[in-house]
N, CA, C and O of each residue as an XYZ file, in Angstrom:
616
protein
N     100.771     91.805     98.638
C     100.093     92.207     99.849
C      99.362     93.517     99.574
O      99.881     94.401     98.894
N      98.163     93.627    100.108
C      97.382     94.831     99.841
C      97.911     96.002    100.656
O      98.535     95.827    101.703
N      97.647     97.193    100.151
C      98.127     98.391    100.840
C      96.973     99.205    101.397
O      97.060    100.430    101.480
N      95.892     98.537    101.778
C      94.762     99.247    102.367
C      95.050     99.525    103.844
O      95.750     98.750    104.495
N      94.514    100.623    104.372
C      94.738    100.947    105.783
C      94.202     99.841    106.700
O      93.193     99.204    106.396
N      94.884     99.625    107.812
C      94.499     98.588    108.763
C      94.687     99.114    110.185
O      95.533     99.972    110.436
N      93.895     98.593    111.096
C      94.091     98.857    112.512
C      94.553     97.567    113.147
O      93.876     96.542    113.057
N      95.720     97.617    113.797
C      96.284     96.440    114.429
C      96.282     96.651    115.934
O      96.697     97.696    116.435
N      95.809     95.639    116.641
C      95.758     95.679    118.097
C      96.786     94.679    118.625
O      96.843     93.539    118.162
N      97.586     95.102    119.580
C      98.557     94.206    120.210
C      98.214     94.137    121.694
O      98.232     95.150    122.394
N      97.903     92.931    122.165
C      97.536     92.698    123.553
C      98.719     92.071    124.286
O      99.334     91.127    123.789
N      99.033     92.591    125.454
C     100.117     92.074    126.285
C      99.491     91.399    127.504
O      99.189     92.086    128.479
N      99.283     90.071    127.486
C      98.594     89.400    128.596
C      99.227     89.644    129.958
O      98.520     89.734    130.962
N     100.560     89.754    130.006
C     101.239     89.975    131.290
C     101.518     91.451    131.540
O     101.971     91.825    132.622
N     101.251     92.291    130.542
C     101.561     93.705    130.660
C     102.997     94.028    130.281
O     103.377     95.198    130.260
N     103.800     93.016    129.982
C     105.210     93.198    129.642
C     105.389     93.297    128.131
O     104.956     92.394    127.414
N     106.014     94.364    127.617
C     106.176     94.516    126.173
C     107.089     93.471    125.536
O     107.017     93.250    124.327
N     107.948     92.823    126.328
C     108.832     91.790    125.788
C     108.356     90.395    126.171
O     109.089     89.418    126.021
N     107.130     90.309    126.665
C     106.546     89.020    127.019
C     105.726     88.480    125.858
O     106.005     88.780    124.698
N     104.725     87.687    126.174
C     103.826     87.156    125.153
C     103.032     88.318    124.576
O     102.506     89.150    125.316
N     102.949     88.370    123.253
C     102.204     89.438    122.579
C     101.217     88.800    121.607
O     101.570     87.900    120.844
N      99.974     89.280    121.647
C      98.932     88.782    120.749
C      98.538     89.929    119.832
O      98.020     90.948    120.287
N      98.788     89.755    118.530
C      98.500     90.802    117.551
C      97.375     90.340    116.640
O      97.297     89.170    116.263
N      96.500     91.285    116.292
C      95.428     90.981    115.356
C      94.988     92.237    114.633
O      95.046     93.341    115.175
N      94.548     92.049    113.403
C      93.884     93.130    112.679
C      92.460     93.114    113.196
O      91.803     92.073    113.179
N      91.985     94.242    113.649
C      90.740     94.277    114.423
C      89.507     93.793    113.677
O      88.506     93.462    114.311
N      89.547     93.740    112.350
C      88.372     93.292    111.604
C      88.484     91.846    111.134
O      87.649     91.388    110.354
N      89.499     91.121    111.593
C      89.714     89.741    111.144
C      89.855     88.806    112.344
O      90.063     89.259    113.470
N      89.744     87.513    112.100
C      89.805     86.541    113.193
C      91.194     85.932    113.386
O      91.413     85.192    114.346
N      92.125     86.231    112.496
C      93.474     85.677    112.586
C      94.270     86.433    113.644
O      94.239     87.663    113.703
N      94.979     85.681    114.475
C      95.864     86.274    115.472
C      97.264     85.734    115.271
O      97.444     84.591    114.852
N      98.252     86.556    115.568
C      99.633     86.104    115.660
C     100.015     86.271    117.121
O      99.905     87.355    117.693
N     100.465     85.177    117.707
C     100.856     85.203    119.114
C     102.358     84.971    119.170
O     102.847     83.902    118.805
N     103.084     85.983    119.630
C     104.535     85.870    119.771
C     104.837     85.373    121.170
O     104.418     85.968    122.162
N     105.577     84.262    121.234
C     105.901     83.652    122.521
C     107.410     83.472    122.612
O     107.974     82.629    121.914
N     108.075     84.255    123.467
C     109.501     83.998    123.682
C     109.686     82.581    124.240
O     108.874     82.110    125.037
N     110.741     81.922    123.822
C     110.980     80.534    124.242
C     110.935     80.404    125.773
O     110.432     79.408    126.293
N     111.450     81.390    126.481
C     111.484     81.322    127.942
C     110.088     81.369    128.568
O     109.928     81.045    129.744
N     109.080     81.769    127.791
C     107.710     81.858    128.315
C     106.791     80.789    127.724
O     105.568     80.912    127.797
N     107.377     79.742    127.138
C     106.573     78.686    126.520
C     105.622     78.041    127.523
O     104.466     77.785    127.184
N     106.071     77.775    128.734
C     105.200     77.159    129.744
C     103.998     78.053    130.045
O     102.888     77.555    130.233
N     104.212     79.369    130.091
C     103.105     80.305    130.324
C     102.098     80.237    129.181
O     100.887     80.236    129.406
N     102.617     80.178    127.937
C     101.723     80.099    126.784
C     100.940     78.791    126.785
O      99.746     78.786    126.483
N     101.598     77.681    127.122
C     100.907     76.385    127.108
C      99.773     76.329    128.124
O      98.874     75.497    128.004
N      99.808     77.205    129.120
C      98.717     77.270    130.104
C      97.560     78.135    129.606
O      96.482     78.130    130.200
N      97.777     78.874    128.525
C      96.735     79.763    127.987
C      95.762     78.981    127.097
O      96.139     77.990    126.472
N      94.527     79.431    127.050
C      93.491     78.810    126.222
C      93.885     78.753    124.745
O      93.599     77.768    124.065
N      94.536     79.802    124.250
C      94.901     79.878    122.835
C      95.846     78.759    122.401
O      95.923     78.448    121.212
N      96.560     78.153    123.338
C      97.547     77.141    122.961
C      96.914     75.829    122.500
O      97.612     74.985    121.939
N      95.626     75.635    122.718
C      94.992     74.377    122.297
C      94.152     74.545    121.030
O      93.408     73.637    120.659
N      94.262     75.678    120.374
C      93.463     75.931    119.176
C      94.105     75.351    117.928
O      95.291     75.019    117.910
N      93.286     75.238    116.880
C      93.800     74.904    115.560
C      94.690     76.056    115.132
O      94.296     77.218    115.241
N      95.885     75.749    114.645
C      96.837     76.818    114.398
C      97.768     76.526    113.228
O      98.068     75.376    112.909
N      98.203     77.593    112.613
C      99.396     77.591    111.780
C     100.423     78.293    112.656
O     100.164     79.380    113.172
N     101.579     77.678    112.823
C     102.557     78.252    113.733
C     103.900     78.392    113.038
O     104.194     77.705    112.061
N     104.705     79.302    113.569
C     106.032     79.574    113.020
C     107.027     79.522    114.170
O     106.871     80.215    115.175
N     108.052     78.690    114.008
C     109.140     78.642    114.976
C     110.313     79.393    114.357
O     110.752     79.068    113.254
N     110.814     80.388    115.062
C     111.903     81.212    114.560
C     113.140     80.914    115.388
O     113.111     80.980    116.617
N     114.233     80.582    114.696
C     115.489     80.274    115.377
C     116.089     81.490    116.049
O     115.658     82.622    115.831
N     117.089     81.234    116.865
C     117.775     82.313    117.572
C     118.450     83.257    116.583
O     118.882     82.839    115.508
N     118.536     84.522    116.950
C     119.197     85.528    116.123
C     120.706     85.388    116.320
O     121.233     85.666    117.397
N     121.389     84.951    115.262
C     122.836     84.751    115.342
C     123.601     85.973    114.858
O     124.831     85.980    114.876
N     122.888     87.007    114.427
C     123.530     88.233    113.992
C     123.967     88.244    112.543
O     124.494     89.251    112.070
N     123.760     87.141    111.818
C     124.196     87.093    110.426
C     123.024     87.156    109.444
O     123.187     86.808    108.275
N     121.859     87.590    109.894
C     120.663     87.715    109.058
C     120.275     86.405    108.388
O     119.700     86.416    107.300
N     120.582     85.271    109.026
C     120.292     83.973    108.440
C     119.572     83.094    109.462
O     120.076     82.035    109.835
N     118.389     83.535    109.917
C     117.634     82.789    110.916
C     116.888     81.635    110.258
O     116.432     81.752    109.120
N     116.767     80.540    110.963
C     115.978     79.416    110.484
C     114.533     79.614    110.908
O     114.249     80.066    112.018
N     113.618     79.263    109.995
C     112.191     79.415    110.256
C     111.496     78.126    109.856
O     111.772     77.575    108.790
N     110.595     77.640    110.704
C     109.801     76.457    110.425
C     108.334     76.858    110.508
O     107.915     77.483    111.482
N     107.562     76.506    109.505
C     106.130     76.786    109.496
C     105.407     75.448    109.541
O     105.691     74.553    108.744
N     104.479     75.316    110.472
C     103.717     74.073    110.604
C     102.264     74.374    110.875
O     101.865     75.531    111.005
N     101.477     73.319    110.957
C     100.060     73.472    111.285
C      99.670     72.336    112.216
O     100.255     71.254    112.185
N      98.665     72.607    113.046
C      98.258     71.608    114.020
C      96.820     71.823    114.450
O      96.345     72.957    114.517
N      96.142     70.751    114.734
C      94.795     70.820    115.293
C      94.829     71.079    116.788
O      93.829     71.503    117.367
N      95.971     70.829    117.418
C      96.148     71.073    118.853
C      97.560     71.609    119.060
O      98.508     70.842    119.228
N      97.687     72.919    119.046
C      98.995     73.558    119.117
C      99.753     73.174    120.383
O     100.966     72.966    120.338
N      99.055     73.077    121.504
C      99.708     72.737    122.779
C     100.457     71.410    122.656
O     101.623     71.311    123.037
N      99.786     70.402    122.126
C     100.411     69.087    121.979
C     101.553     69.120    120.970
O     102.590     68.491    121.185
N     101.369     69.853    119.864
C     102.400     69.901    118.821
C     103.657     70.622    119.309
O     104.769     70.164    119.046
N     103.495     71.742    120.017
C     104.667     72.449    120.542
C     105.391     71.608    121.585
O     106.621     71.590    121.630
N     104.628     70.914    122.421
C     105.253     70.035    123.411
C     106.076     68.968    122.699
O     107.167     68.625    123.153
N     105.565     68.439    121.587
C     106.297     67.441    120.813
C     107.589     68.032    120.242
O     108.644     67.400    120.311
N     107.509     69.233    119.682
C     108.708     69.886    119.136
C     109.784     70.027    120.207
O     110.943     69.679    119.984
N     109.400     70.532    121.350
C     110.389     70.841    122.368
C     110.809     69.628    123.174
O     111.864     69.648    123.807
N     110.014     68.581    123.164
C     110.411     67.326    123.813
C     111.562     66.702    123.011
O     112.515     66.179    123.589
N     111.465     66.760    121.678
C     112.486     66.174    120.816
C     113.583     67.165    120.462
O     114.631     66.764    119.957
N     113.360     68.469    120.721
C     114.310     69.527    120.398
C     114.768     69.488    118.951
O     115.893     69.873    118.634
N     113.903     69.028    118.092
C     114.184     69.083    116.666
C     112.870     69.217    115.925
O     111.802     68.952    116.477
N     112.957     69.624    114.684
C     111.769     69.858    113.887
C     111.666     68.776    112.829
O     112.624     68.519    112.100
N     110.512     68.146    112.744
C     110.240     67.173    111.701
C     109.180     67.766    110.792
O     108.022     67.886    111.192
N     109.555     68.141    109.572
C     108.572     68.764    108.676
C     107.348     67.885    108.485
O     107.447     66.662    108.388
N     106.214     68.524    108.433
C     104.945     67.833    108.242
C     104.197     68.538    107.115
O     103.155     69.145    107.359
N     104.719     68.467    105.864
C     104.103     69.235    104.791
C     102.708     68.725    104.474
O     102.407     67.542    104.628
N     101.871     69.640    104.032
C     100.495     69.300    103.685
C     100.131     70.004    102.376
O      99.360     70.964    102.399
N     100.683     69.539    101.198
C     100.325     70.183     99.929
C      98.883     69.881     99.558
O      98.398     68.777     99.807
N      98.203     70.835     98.974
C      96.803     70.651     98.632
C      96.605     70.944     97.148
O      96.172     72.040     96.793
N      96.917     69.977     96.269
C      96.718     70.228     94.844
C      95.238     70.301     94.513
O      94.425     69.594     95.109
N      94.897     71.143     93.576
C      93.505     71.251     93.135
C      92.575     71.875     94.154
O      91.378     71.589     94.149
N      93.098     72.721     95.028
C      92.266     73.371     96.042
C      91.206     74.224     95.353
O      91.496     74.899     94.365
N      89.984     74.194     95.870
C      88.895     74.998     95.309
C      89.233     76.481     95.408
O      89.871     76.921     96.364
N      88.800     77.244     94.411
C      89.138     78.684     94.369
C      88.687     79.438     95.616
O      89.447     80.272     96.108
N      87.480     79.188     96.157
C      87.101     79.915     97.381
C      88.037     79.595     98.554
O      88.403     80.490     99.316
N      88.421     78.334     98.697
C      89.336     77.956     99.779
C      90.704     78.581     99.561
O      91.334     79.037    100.515
N      91.175     78.609     98.309
C      92.462     79.223     98.000
C      92.439     80.715     98.318
O      93.418     81.255     98.834
N      91.327     81.384     98.014
C      91.201     82.814     98.319
C      91.234     83.040     99.829
O      91.865     83.986    100.301
N      90.558     82.179    100.585
C      90.583     82.282    102.046
C      91.997     82.091    102.583
O      92.438     82.821    103.470
N      92.698     81.105    102.040
C      94.077     80.858    102.469
C      94.964     82.063    102.188
O      95.797     82.435    103.015
N      94.783     82.670    101.020
C      95.603     83.832    100.673
C      95.312     84.996    101.620
O      96.230     85.712    102.019
N      94.048     85.189    101.981
C      93.705     86.268    102.918
C      94.333     86.014    104.289
O      94.837     86.939    104.926
N      94.300     84.772    104.735
C      94.914     84.426    106.021
C      96.420     84.646    105.957
O      97.014     85.172    106.899
N      97.041     84.243    104.841
C      98.475     84.446    104.671
C      98.817     85.932    104.705
O      99.761     86.329    105.389
N      98.065     86.760    103.977
C      98.331     88.201    103.953
C      98.170     88.817    105.337
O      98.968     89.663    105.741
N      97.139     88.394    106.064
C      96.927     88.903    107.423
C      98.095     88.518    108.316
O      98.641     89.360    109.029
N      98.477     87.249    108.277
C      99.593     86.780    109.085
C     100.891     87.484    108.732
O     101.664     87.850    109.618
N     101.133     87.674    107.446
C     102.340     88.356    106.995
C     102.409     89.777    107.545
O     103.458     90.218    108.015
N     101.286     90.491    107.483
C     101.230     91.856    108.016
C     101.497     91.862    109.517
O     102.242     92.705    110.017
N     100.894     90.931    110.227
C     101.068     90.885    111.681
C     102.495     90.496    112.067
O     103.059     91.069    112.999
N     103.083     89.528    111.359
C     104.474     89.162    111.635
C     105.392     90.362    111.436
O     106.256     90.630    112.272
N     105.209     91.083    110.332
C     106.047     92.259    110.075
C     105.884     93.299    111.162
O     106.859     93.922    111.583
N     104.647     93.492    111.624
C     104.375     94.461    112.678
C     105.114     94.105    113.967
O     105.572     94.991    114.689
N     105.228     92.810    114.252
C     105.903     92.358    115.472
C     107.422     92.275    115.305
O     108.127     91.866    116.228
N     107.927     92.664    114.126
C     109.367     92.674    113.916
C     109.916     91.426    113.252
O     111.124     91.190    113.285
N     109.044     90.616    112.646
C     109.463     89.405    111.953
C     108.966     89.459    110.511
O     107.947     88.846    110.193
N     109.657     90.175    109.638
C     109.201     90.307    108.239
C     109.487     89.041    107.430
O     110.136     89.095    106.385
N     108.995     87.896    107.927
C     109.316     86.596    107.346
C     108.868     86.437    105.903
O     109.523     85.749    105.120
N     107.773     87.059    105.552
C     107.207     86.844    104.225
C     107.288     88.090    103.351
O     106.667     88.141    102.289
N     108.045     89.093    103.785
C     108.227     90.300    102.978
C     109.205     90.001    101.853
O     110.143     89.227    102.043
N     109.004     90.601    100.688
C     109.987     90.419     99.615
C     111.341     90.949    100.069
O     111.413     91.952    100.779
N     112.410     90.276     99.661
C     113.745     90.707    100.066
C     114.110     92.045     99.459
O     114.653     92.912    100.144
N     113.818     92.221     98.177
C     114.119     93.488     97.516
C     113.312     93.558     96.233
O     113.075     92.546     95.574
N     112.905     94.736     95.897
C     112.205     94.961     94.638
C     113.117     95.776     93.735
O     113.693     96.778     94.159
N     113.242     95.349     92.512
C     114.100     96.078     91.576
C     113.491     97.435     91.272
O     112.304     97.546     90.964
N     114.310     98.448     91.361
C     113.857     99.784     90.993
C     114.122     99.979     89.511
O     114.817     99.176     88.889
N     113.573    101.034     88.950
C     113.794    101.317     87.528
C     115.282    101.440     87.227
O     115.734    100.993     86.173
N     116.048    102.038     88.131
C     117.478    102.224     87.911
C     118.226    100.892     87.910
O     119.254    100.760     87.246
N     117.709     99.890     88.659
C     118.366     98.597     88.737
C     117.994     97.663     87.595
O     118.703     96.688     87.346
N     116.899     97.938     86.898
C     116.464     97.075     85.810
C     117.432     97.214     84.642
O     117.899     98.312     84.340
N     117.732     96.089     83.986
C     118.662     96.185     82.866
C     118.075     97.009     81.735
O     116.873     96.987     81.467
N     118.965     97.733     81.086
C     118.540     98.534     79.939
C     118.192     97.599     78.791
O     118.541     96.418     78.819
N     117.516     98.114     77.799
C     117.174     97.316     76.628
C     118.463     96.822     75.990
O     119.408     97.587     75.798
N     118.489     95.542     75.666
C     119.681     94.959     75.068
C     119.546     94.922     73.556
O     118.482     94.598     73.028
N     120.617     95.252     72.865
C     120.652     95.206     71.402
C     121.757     94.240     71.009
O     122.820     94.208     71.629
N     121.496     93.458     69.979
C     122.468     92.490     69.505
C     122.873     92.841     68.083
O     122.051     93.255     67.266
N     124.157     92.666     67.810
C     124.683     92.886     66.475
C     124.988     91.520     65.882
O     125.868     90.813     66.373
N     124.277     91.145     64.841
C     124.483     89.840     64.227
C     125.007     90.046     62.813
O     124.241     90.117     61.852
N     126.315     90.138     62.710
C     126.935     90.260     61.386
C     128.245     89.489     61.402
O     128.821     89.273     62.468
N     128.722     89.070     60.235
C     129.980     88.334     60.194
C     131.085     89.159     60.829
O     131.231     90.349     60.553
N     131.860     88.507     61.686
C     132.999     89.168     62.319
C     132.642     89.900     63.609
O     133.534     90.462     64.244
N     131.379     89.917     64.021
C     130.992     90.620     65.238
C     131.215     89.781     66.475
O     131.054     90.269     67.594
N     131.584     88.523     66.290
C     131.841     87.647     67.448
C     130.618     86.903     67.933
O     130.701     86.154     68.907
N     129.485     87.089     67.280
C     128.249     86.409     67.665
C     127.840     85.552     66.485
O     127.737     86.036     65.358
N     127.606     84.270     66.751
C     127.151     83.395     65.662
C     125.780     83.837     65.214
O     124.947     84.225     66.033
N     125.549     83.783     63.960
C     124.224     84.165     63.637
C     123.804     84.151     62.287
O     122.654     84.482     61.995
């Protein structure tokens, strides 16, 4: 993820900080819309709910840092979310794209980076690395002794 400065705008359609929140980097067209499950009906009435979307369903916080996350895509988010919640289960709909053209792959990566930044900003660091090894954690250079009687075949 790039470390260039960004301006992020968060819009609260209802004025409530714990309600629906729409986040975007002001120079890009990607938006992340956080919708609490209890406000799904309100979101489905919004214009944004019928757009082409990549969406993320985040499971309830059970307190054990092990939330379930589902990532999907849809040409009509309103219909797809209604389907998810009508069945109350998730049916994966993977769409692998082997041999994607380099310009399209670059666009996808930019969208992913934008979404990742916005998710983290809203408190969902779904795509952040879990941990980066520091110099102190990296193993020291290993040396091997290969001689008769050293216990190593060789």
